[in-house]
N, C-alpha and C positions, 0 to 999 in steps of 0.2 A: 155178230150173233149175240154177243154179250149185251149190246145195247138193246137188241130186240127182246131179250129175256128180261132185262130191267124194265122196259116199257110195258111188257105184259104183266110183270109183278105189280107195277104201280097202278095199272088199270084193273088188277084183280082177275086178269085173264089167265087161263091155263095155257101151258106150252103144248104144242101139238106132239103126237107120237113121233119119236125119233129125233126130236130136236136136241134133247140132252145127250142122246147117244152120239149124234154127229158132233156136238160141241165137245164131248169127251174125246173123240178121235182127233179133233183139232188141237186140244190141249196136249194130247200125247205127241203129236207131230212136232210141237215146239218144246218137248222135253218136260212137260209138267204132268208126270204120272199120277201124282196125288189128286190133281184136279180132274184128270180123266176118270179115276176110280170113283170120285165123288159124283161126277155126272152119270156114270153108268149105274151106280147104286140108286141114284135118284130116278133114273129112267125105269128101273125095275120096280121102284115103289109106286111110281105114277101109272105104269102100264105093266101089270104083272105078266101079261102075255109075252112081253119082251124078255122075260127072265132067262130062257135058255140061251138066247144070243148074248145078253149081257154077261151071263155067267161064263160063256165061251170067251168073250173079250177079257174078262177079269182073270180067267185062268191063264190066258196067253200073257197078260200083263204080269202076273205073278211068276210065270215061267221065265219071261225075259228079265225080270228083276233079279231072280235067283241066278240066272246065267251071267248077268252083268257082275254080280258080286263074286262069283267064282272067277271070272276073268281078272277082276281087280285084286283078288287075293293071291294070284299066282305070279 
């Protein structure tokens, strides 16, 4: 997916709705929460109608990050 995104950027083409959201979920699956957050914020910017769902994912990400820090501190 990263290669497709690069190809689209090089051609000056826009990414379709949901592309960044899906890529963010893939980043999260491999443990890269920062990249997931970046993709979800980019999806919100590109497609404001996706804001409620992206905010939901970001809220869950923030919740899991705080629960992880609580686990590690005990």
